[in-house]
N, C-alpha and C positions, 0 to 999 in steps of 0.2 A: 374751733380754730379754722379759719378759712385759709386755704393754701392755693395760691395762684401761680403755680409753677408748671412748666412743660414737663411732662413725664418722659420726654425723649432726651432732653438736654438739661433740665432743671433750671432753665432761664426763666425770669419773670415773664408773665404773659397776661393778656386780657382777652376776653371773648372766646368764642368757639372757633373751630376750624383748624387748619394746619398751623404749626408754630412758625412764626416769621423768622426765627433763628435757625431751626434745623429741619423744618418741614414735617415734623412728627404730628400725626393727627390721632388723638386718643379715641375719637369716635369710630375710626376705621381699624384701629389696632386690635388684633385678635391673638392674644397670647395662647400658647398651648395649654391644655387642661391642667397639666402638672406645674405650670409656672404660677408664681404668686402674682396677683393682679396689681396693676399700677394703682398707687394710692395706699397700698398696705403700709402700716407703720409697725416697725420691729423695735423691740426693747424700749418702747415708749419714746424714741427719739430719732429713729431713722425712717425716712419716707422712701419707699421703693418706687422706681419708675420702670421703664421698659427693660427687657432682657438684652444685655450686651453680647452675651455668648454663652454657650453650653458645651461641656465636654462629657466624658463618660462618668465623671465623679462629682461634677458641680455645675451650678448655674450662677452666672454673674449678672447682677443688675446694676443699673445706674441708680444712685441714691442721693439723698439730701440729709445732712446732719441738721436737725431742727434746732439744736442748741447752739452750735457754732456757725450755723448758716453757711455751710460750705458743701460743695459737691463731693461725693465719695463714690467708690465702687464697693459693692457688697457681694461677697461670694457665699452661696448657700451650699452646704454639703448635701449632695443629692446623687448618690451612686446608682446609676441605672441598673436595673435588674435585681436590686436589693430593697427598693422602696417604691411606693406608689402614692399618688395624691390626685384628688379631684378638687381643684381650688374652689369650684363653685359650691362645694359642701364644707370647706374649711381649709385652714392653712397648714394643719399638721400633716406630717408624712406618716404613712403606714409602713412599718418595716416587716418584711417577710420573716417567717419563723425558721427555726432550725439553724443549720450552719450559717445561712445567710444573715441571720440576726447576729450571730457571734462576729462574723466578719464586719458587719455594719458597725457594731459597737466598738470594735478594735480600731476601725478606720476613723470613726468619729473622735476617739480619744487622741489619735495621732494628728488629726486635723486641727483640733483645739491646741494641742501641745505645740504644733508647728507655729501657730499664730502667736502663742505666748513667747516663743523663742525669737521669732522674727520681729516682734514688737520692740525688742531691745535695740534694733538697728534703724530707728525712726529717722535719723539724720543722714543716712548714707545717700549720696547723690545719685548712685547708679542703679538703685532698685526702687520699686514702688513700695512705700512703707506701709506697715500695718498700724492702724489707729485704734482698733478695738476688736474684741471677739466676745461672743456670748452664745448661749444655747437657748433655743426656743423652737416651738413647733415640732418637738421630738427630733430635732437635728441641730446643727451648728452653723454659725455665721462668722465670717471674718470681714471687718470693715477696713478698707484700704484707701490710700490716697488715690484720687482720680487723676490719671496721667493724661495730660492734654497733648494733642498732636495726632500723628498718624503712625502706623506701624512701619518698621523698616521695610517690610515686604511691600507695603503699599507705596512707600516712597521710591523704592527701587523701580517699581513698575512705571514711574513717571520719568525715569532717567533714560538717556540715550543708551541703547544696548542693555538696558535693565541693570546697569552697574554704575559704580561711583569710583572716584579716585582712591587709590590705596592709601595715600597720605591722609586724606580726609577721613576714611573709615578707621584707620589706626588711631587717629586723634579722638574720634567720636567714642571709641570703645574704651578709652582709658578710665573714665569714671566707673564703667561697668566692671572692669578688671579690679580696680581698687576696692570697690564694694564687695566683690566676690571674695577677695583675699580675706576680708574681715569676717564675712559670713561663713566661709569655709573653716576658719579657725574655731568657730562655734559648733562645728560638726554637722553643718547643713550643706547639702548640695542641691542644685536646681534640677538637673536632669532633663530639662526641656528647652534649652536655649536654641532659638532659631529666629529668623527675621520676623516672624509674626508674633513673637513674644518680646520684642523690643520696640518701645514707643519713642518716637522722635518728635520733639516740639519744634516750633517755628524758628527757634534759635539754634537748632542742631543738637540740643542736649538729649541724651539717650537714657532711658530707664528700662530696666528689665522687669517684665510683668509676670504675674501668676507664679510667684516664687514659692514653690514647694507645697502649697496647700493641697491641690488636687493630686500631687504626686505621692503624698503620704499614704494614701489608700493602697497604692500599688505594692508597697512593701508587705501588705497583709495578704493580698490575693495575687501572687506572682503570675498565675496563669493569665491574668488580664494585662500583664505588662506590655505585650506587643501592641495592644490597641492604641496606646498612647505614644508609641515611638514615631518619630518623624524621619523617614528614610532620607539619608544623605547627611543628617545632623547627629544621629545617634551613633556612638561608638559600638564596637562589637560586643563589649561586655554588657551592654544594656539588653542585648538580645538573649542573653543566657540568664535563666532564673537564678543561678548561683554565681553570676558574674560579679567580680569584686569591683565595686564602684567607689569613687572618691573624687577629690578635686580634679584629678586627671580626666574624669568623665566630662566635667564642664569645660575643661581645656579643649578637648576635641570638639565639642559642640560649638564653642565660641569661635574656634579657628575655622570650622566648617561654615559658620555664618559669615565670617570675614571673607572667606574664599568665594562664597556665593555673591557677596556684595561687590567684590572687585572684579570678578570674572563674568558675572551674569549667568553662571552655570552652577547648579546644585552638585556638590561632590558625589562621586559614585558611592553607592551604599556600602557601608563598612563590611558587611558580610561578603559582598562580591569581591572586595579588595583582599580578602584573606587568601584567596587561591592564586593571586597574581595581580599585584598592584600596578595599575597603569594610570593612576591619577596624575594628570599633567600639571606641572607647576604653572602658576599664573602667567609667567613670562612667555610660556609656549602658547598661551591664548591671547597674546598681544597686550598684556597688562604691563604698564610702566611701574616697576616696583624695585625698591632697593634690593640688591642681591642677598645681603645678609638677612633682611627682613623676610625675604621669600624663603630662605632656608629655615628661619625660625617658624614661619607659618606651616611649612611642610612637616617639620618635626612635631608641631602641635597636632597635626593630622595623621601622625603615625598610627597604623592600624592597631598594633599591640600597645597596651598601656605602658609597659616597661620601656618603650622607645620614645614616649612623649615626655614633655615637661611634667614633673610630678605635681605641680600646683600652679595656681594663677600668678603667684609672685615671681616664679621663675620665668613664665611666659612674658609677663610685663617687662621684667628686667631685660630679657633678651631682645624684645622688640625695641626698647629704648637704647640699647647698646648692641647693635647687630654686628659690629665689627668682627668679633671673634668667630662668627659663623660664616665669614666670607672666605676663609681658607682653613683647610683641615677638617671642616665639618663633613665634607663629602665622604672622605675616607672613613671617618668615625661612624657615620650613620650607615654607610654601605655595608659595614660588617655585621649589621643586625638584621636578622630575618624580619621582613615586614617594614623595613625602613623606607621612607618615601624616595621617589626618584630625585636625583640631584640635578638641580635646574640651572644654577647660576654660579658655578665655581669659576675661578679665574685668578690671574696674577695681578699684583699691583693695584688692588682695590684700595681706595682711600676710605676714610671715615665719612666722607661727604656723601652727597646724593648721587651716587652712581647707580644706573639702572640697567636692568636686563630686559630687552624687548622681544625676547623670543628666539634669539640666535643661539643661546646656550641651552644646554639641558638635554636630558635623554630619559624618556620614560618607557624604554623598551622592555625593561625587566622589573622584577619586584624591588630590586635594590638599586635601580638606576643604571645598570650595566647589562649588556646583552648576555643572556644566559643560554648555555647549550641545553636544548630541550630535545627529547627524543619522540615527540608526538604525544598525543593524549589518548589513552585507551578508553574509548567510548564515553569519555567525560566522567569516569568514576572517581578520578582524583579529587574533583571538586565536591563530591558528595559529602565528605566528612564535615564540611562547615555549613551545611544547609539546615542544621538542626533548628536554629532559631527561626529561620524562614518557615519551617514546618509549624513551629509554635504559632506563627502569625496566621497561617492559612489553613491549618488542619482543623477539621471538625470530626471528631471521633464518631464512628458509626454512620457517617453521612456521605462517604466517598464510595462511589461505585466504580471499581477498576474496569479497565478494558480487558476482557477475558478472551479476546480473539487470539488464535494461535495459528494464523495463516503461515504456510511455508515452514512450519516447524518439523514436519516429518522429514524433509530434506533440507539440511542446513545449507545456507547460501554460500557460494564460493566467495573467497576473499579476492577482491580486485586490487589492482595496483593503487587505487585511490583510497584503500582502507588505511587506517592508522598503522604506525610502526608497532613492533611487538613489545616495546617497553616505553615507559613514560616516566619522566621525573615527577616525584611526588612533592609538591610544594608545601609540605607541612613542616612545622617546627618539630624537631626531635623532643622538644620539651612538652609535648602534649600531655603526658602523664603528670609532670610536675605542675603545669599550669592548671590542670583540672583539679589536682589536690589543693592547690593554693586557693582556687575559687571556692571549692567545697568547704574548706575550713575557715574561710574569711567570715568574720562576724558581720560585716557590712553586706546587707542584701537589699537595702532600700535606699531612701533618699538621704539618710544620715550616715555618718561614719564616726568612728571613735577619734575625737580630736587629740587624744593623747598619743595616737600613732601618726600624727601629721608628719609628712615628709617621707613616710614609708610608702612605696609604690611597688606593684608587682615587678619582679625582676625578670629580665630576659637574658638568658645565657648568650654571651657574645663571643664565646671562645671560637677558635678557628674552625673546630670541627662542626660548628653550627652554622657557619656562613654558607652562602650560596657559592657553589664551585662547580667546575666541570667534572663530570664523572663518566668514565668510560664503561660501557656495558660489559658484563662478565659472562653473559650467556648468549647463545646464538639461536635465532628462530629456526634456521635451517636444521640445526642439529636436534632441536627439540621436536620439530615436525618429523624428522627422520626416525627418531626413536618411536614416536607414535605410529608411524606407518609400518615399521619393521616388526613390531611385536603385537600390534592391535588386532590383526586379523580382519581388517576392513571396517572396524567399528567407528562410530563418530566419537571424536575426542575434543576435549577442551581443557587447557591447563593454564593457570595464572599463578604467578609467584610475586610476592612483594618482599624485596630485600630491605630489612629494617636497619641495615648498616649503611648502605649507600642510598636508600630511599628511591630505588628504581622499581618499576613494575615490569616484569617479563611475562610474555604470554605466547601461547600457540595461536594458530590461525583463528579459531572460533571462540576465543575466550570471552568475547563480548555478546555472544548470542545465547538466547535462552535454551537450556537443555533440561531434560527430565531430572529433577533435583533429588528424588528419593529422600533419604533421611537428612540430606543437607538442607532441606527446607526448614529443619529445626533451627538453623542459624537465623533465618528470617523471623521465626517466632521469637527467638531469644532477643534479637535486635528490637523487635516491637515491644516486648515486655520491658526492656530496659528504658526505652523512650517513654512508655506510658507510666512507668513507676516514677521516673524522674520528673514527669510533668503532672503528677498528682491524680492520674486516672485510676490507679490501682497500686497495691503494694505487694511485696514478695510474701507478706504474711497473710494475704487474703486466703480464706478457706474455700476450697473447691470440692464439690461432691463428685467423687470419682465414679465413672461408668466404664465397665469393662466392655470394650468394643469388639475385639476379635483376638484370636490366638496369635498375637504378634510377638515380635522380638522384645525382650525386656524381662523385668522381674515382677511386674504386677500380674496378679492372677484374678480369676473369678471371685475368689474369696474376698478380694478388696472392693468388690462392687458395692456401691452405696456408702462407702466410708468417705470421710472428709480428710483432705490433705491440703497443706499450704502450697501456694504457687512455688515457693522455694523448694519444697520437697519434690514436687512433680518435675520441676526443671532439672533438678539434680538427677532424678531417674532417667529423664529424657536424654541428658547429656552423657552420663556415666555408663548407662546400660543401653543406650539407644532405644529406650522403652517407647514403643509406638503408642501404647495405651495412655501412658503418662503425657506424651506429646498431644494426643487427641484431647485429653482433659484440658490442657492449657489452651490449645487452639480454640476449643469450643467456648472457653471462658473469655478469651481475648476477642474472638470472632475472626473469621477469615477475611471479612471486609476490612477490618482494622489492620490486619497484617499487610494486606495489599496496599491500603491507603498510606500507612506510615512509610513502608519501604518505597513506594512509588513517589510519594511527595518528597522524599529525601533525594530522589534522582535515580533510584535503582529501577530503571524502567523495565528490566528483564523479569522482575519478580511477578509471578502470577500463581497465587496459591488458591486452588479451586476446591480441594476436598481434603477431609481428614483421612488418616490412614485406615485402610482395610486390606483385604487380600490383594486388591488390584490398584487402589487409587493412587499410590505413590507416583505412578507414571504420569499423573495429571498435574503435578506441581512443578513449576518451572522457575529457574533462576540461571544466571550466567556465572561462570567461574570468576570473572572480573568483579561483579557486584558482591559476591560472597567474600572475596578477599578483602574488600574495603570494609564490609560489615565487621569482619573479624578484627581488622585493624582498629576500628572504632571501639569495639568492645574490649579488646585487650589493651589498647592504648590509653584508656582512661577517660574517654569522652563522656561516659555516663557515671553517675554516682551509685546507682543501685546494682548494676552489673559491672564490676570493675576488674582490674587485673588480678587481684587476690581471688575473686570468685572464679575467674577463668582458669587460674592455675589449679584450683581445687576441684573443678567440675568438668571442664572441657577435656575429658580424657576417657575414652572407652576402656573399661576395665576387664572386658572379656578377651578372648584370644583373637578376635577379629582385628585387633590393633597390630597384630604381627604380620598382616598381609599388606600388600601394596606399598605405599610410601613408608609405612612403619617398618617394613622389613629392610629398607634401604638406609635407615638412619643408624649410624654406629652408636655404641654405648657411650655414655658420658654426656649426652644431650638431654635436655628436658623436651619430651615429645608429647604434645597435646594434640589429640585428634578426634575426629568424628567421621563416621563413614556409613554408607548404605549400599546394599547390594541386592540384586535379584538375579535370575538366571541370565538376564541379558545386559546387566550393567554392573559397574563397580565405581562408586563415587567416594571421594575422600577429601577431607579438609584437615590441615595440620598446621600447628604452630611449633616451630623448631627453635630452641633457645640454647645457646652455648657461648663460650668465650670467643670463639672464632667464627661463629655463624649465628644469625638471628633473622628468621624469615617466616613468612606465612605462605602456604601453597594450597591451592584447591585443584583437584583433579576430577574431571567428570567424563563419563563415557556412556555409550548407549548402542543398542542394536548389534551387539556382538556376543561373545561368550564371556561370562563373568571371570573364568579362570585366566583367559588371555588378557582381559582388561586389567585384572589385578596385577598380572606380571608386567604389563605395560606401565602401570602406575609405579611399580617398584623400579623399573628401569628409568622412568622419567624422574622419580624422586632421587635416585642415585646420581643422575646427571646434575639436577638442580643443586643437590647438597655439595657435590664436588665443586661446582661452579661458584657457589656463594660462600664457600669456606675460605677464609684468608689463610 
């Protein structure tokens, strides 16, 4: 059978040379070695042309249905890193062996299943429909409708200011929303809505491309999730491997796409908005938009899922009837942590086309009102929500930390330009609840249980959870006076986090690295939690124990050569401050990884250089401020492997050293979790204190003095902190 079609556009052609319709020249086209060559026929009826695009998990070709004689798009399941092919030697893919083979097979099954399910929605106007699917060449293929036109991204680049009218965009998106409503009910979500996945034809009709096929693989190999995220369009739950995803995930991405289309600006990345949302409403960027619709759009862009519309039907209904959002919406959303800034509230708005052109609105705070803030302590408050960014950029065993320690022998003086001694912690108090909800949710991929439709993660909006002005309950001057009076001239650093008022209090040097002694175990524990949660190790991994030196703890030379789990060694490290157990874990995790994980999280003070021996503890550094936030992350439920239950059971020294320092200052009746380290010249201690009238974390660090004086100073400081933070 003679075929005279252009392999670039599938238009009829004659002769050689470039195609007169699209300019494609098959004589000069050089596909990559792993691409199927133009002219290949699949399933006996689909002619392949050039490659239209390639992602991490698939290659899309232009194609021609030889039976129906229509142009199609054909997606091949080709997950990079799991398969290989040299097309000059054959069309079949070679799958790598071992675990990667298992992952490939699971991904292929989901790829085909997704096609089967999407094939039922052939007639939906707002999505590119699936026409066929089959398996060949040791992989799978999905045949889709070929969408004519240009992407919304390309269209916007041709517009003045790279943006379009809000009224036009809202109207264009209606078929997409209507189609997503139906698809969501079938338990499928897209997870990759953005301007470059929306095709606009010459009549302004919009279709959503690449629906679900390549995304299926991500549910199998979650560590690869971040590769496919589009910053600015992905909500925060997509950055977390256990993030609960559903229709609300597509709501965020679609609203982010609309925001980009009408403002010309890509929204601030959702992770950055977690610690202080300053996303300006479109009206503040000069966009002419109905005030109620603006409120609806910003609600769809709420950082936390519980603050958004729970599904696409709610979003569509609100955009079509924005009147209720023109009054009262501001007060309602402002009471929720993470709610967007209120841009266009006002009186006497009618249901007609009233617009806000930038004169109204305030994005000065996370909830649209000015918040009383006491400064930011060396940026540590933001560190808790950098976890997903670490997933995106971290390469285990490949990060070489900066080990320079200039000026550490003499701690720098604090100038008037340094931050205040306390800082408002912009985290939700629901961190534990939200973490448990995400961990127990069945949905971790691109599908969700349609029987639970309408259920969306809840956010507590009680008055105690709202942003409010909080007066500090401790004095920097008094804390520094205590350190000076009892310390005998030693270097000190103290930082406390009040878990009732969510303020950080600190002495002068709490942001600077100090010799960490056994408190570097907190850095190790933090790293283990991150690596376990992200699949690099487990708490049940077996480690061959090596007895290093006659250090503190319960492990002896008799244990040398025996195997223990990470869980057992961590428990010994924490409960008995066992330096040999700590060494075994540190050697297994590696010092480079401890530094890399902690520093990529934003804990810039961390510098772990040596395992413990008779002298080396002096060479590991961290700041009291960074250690406080690490403990808050571990105890607060940010991780699944090391959670609050684990901390309650293990973060407690069981020998008599717990009666010194801060421990001696805490009255009976409180849960007192602590870890400490000491030498002849230092006394360091970290504690979590829990009670009905007080709940806080405190880290005390000292150096270059006498241990007895420093322990007494820790006791005095602990007494003052406890009295100040007890209601």
